[in-house]
Residue, then its C-alpha position, 0 to 999 in steps of 0.5 A: x440406550x442405557x446399555x450402549x452408554x454402559x458399554x461405552x464407559x466399560x470400553x473407556x480406558x485411561x492410559x497409565x501415563x495420563x492417570x499418573x499426570x491427573x493424580x499428580x495434578x490433583x495432589x498439587x492442587x490439594x497441597x497448594x490449597x492447604x498451604x494457602x489456607x494455613x498461611x492465610x490463617x496464620x496471617x489473620x491471627x498474627x498480623x494486627x494491622x488491617x492494611x498490612x494484613x490485606x497486603x500480605x493476603x493478596x501477595x501470598x494468594x498471588x504467590x500460590x497461584x504462581x506456584x500452582x502454574x509452575x507446578x502444572x507446567x512441570x507436570x504437563x511439560x512434555x504433553x504441552x511440548x508435544x501439543x505445541x509442536x502439533x500446533x506449530x505444524x498445523x500453523x505452518x501448513x495453514x500459512x503455506x496453504x493460504x500464503x497468497x490470501x495472507x499477502x493480499x490481506x497484508x497488502x490491503x492493510x498496507x495500502x490503507x495505512x499508507x493512503x496510497x490511493x482512493x477510488x477514482x485515482x489513476x494508478x500504475x503498478x507494474x504493467x497495470x495502469x488505470x483508474x481505480x473503481x473498486x477495492x476490497x480486502x483481497x483485490x483492487x479493480x481498475x479500468x485500464x488506461x493506455x496503451x502504454x504509459x503516455x496515453x490517457x484514454x481508456x481501453x475498455x478493459x478491466x483489470x483486477x489486481x491482487x492486493x499482494x502486489x502492493x506488498x512488494x511493488x511500488x505504486x505510482x499515483x497519477x492523481x495525487x493532487x486529485x482535482x487538478x494535476x500537472x500533466x507532462x508529455x514529450x514532443x521529440x524532434x531531430x536536431x536539424x528540425x525547426x524545434x525552436x519555432x515548435x517550442x515557442x508555438x507549444x508555449x503559446x498554445x499551452x497558455x491559450x488552452x490553460x488560460x480559462x482555469x489557470x488562476x483556479x489551478x494556482x489557488x487550488x495548488x496553494x491550498x493543497x501545499x499549505x495543507x500538506x506543508x509543501x512548497x507551492x509549485x509553479x503552475x504556469x505552462x512551460x516547455x523545457x529541452x532535453x537531449x536524450x541521444x546525439x542528434x535528437x531534441x526532446x521538448x518536455x511540456x508541462x501544463x496544469x489540467x483538470x484530472x480527467x482532461x489530460x488527454x484532451x488538453x494534450x491533443x488540443x495543444x498538439x493539434x493546434x501546433x502541428x495543424x499548419x506546420x511540420x517544423x521540418x528542417x529549413x532549406x539552407x542557401x549556399x552563399x558560395x554559389x555564384x549568381x548569374x550576371x544580369x542580362 
C-alpha cells in the first residue's frame, strides 16, 4: 500500500507551465501580504483619529484584495479563457440535448405566471381541446372534448400536452368565468328559409331554459366584473344575425349557462325549437294566376 502511494507520487510530474503559474501566484500573494502589513503599520502609527484610521484600514484592505484579484486574473488569464471556452462548449451541448425539456419548464413557468388556466378549466391550444385534469412541470393533461370546436361532449380520450407549446402558441380558456359562462353557438339557415320565425322561437326557448338561474348568473357576473375591474356584461339570452356568404343567414345564439352544462342547454334549445317545425321556405301564392269562375 505504502509502496503504491510512493510510486504514485514518484510518477506525478508538474508541468513547467503550471509550476511557473504557481510560483507567480505565490510571489504575488506574498508581495500583497507584505505590502498590506507595511501600509497598515504605517496607518496605525501615523493616523491619530480612530475613525479615520479604521476607514483607511478598511479601504486599504479592500484595495489590496482588488489588486490581488487583478493580479491572479493576469497570471491565470490564459488558463481561465481555455476553461471558459470548455464550459461554454459543454453548456451549449447540454442546452441542445435538453432543448425540449428546457422549453417545457419555461412553458410551465409562463402559464403559471400568466395564470392562463387552472385545474377544471376547458382550454384549447392548436387542435387540442378539453378539460384540464392535471398539470406538472413538463406536461398538461386534458380530457378531450369534441369532435371539433363546436361540440361540448367528452370523447373519452386523454391528451398529454407538452408545456413547450405554451411558449409559442396562444391558449383559449373557455372557462375564464369559471362557475357560469356565456355560451355561443350558430344556427345556419338559407336566405329563403323562415329564419325570422326560427329567430323568435330560439329567443323564447333560450329564455325559458335560462330562467331558473338567470338572476344568479347576473349577480355572479356583476361580482366578477367588480373584482376584475371590468364592465359587467349583459347576461340576457340574445340572438343576432350574421350573413357570412350570399344566400345564407346565420343566427348567433348567446345564452348564459353553468360551466358544465353548455352542451345540455344548447341541445335543449335546439330540440325544443326544431321539434315541430323545420322552418322551410313558405309556399308562395302567385297573385297573377287567374282563379276559376264559380259555377
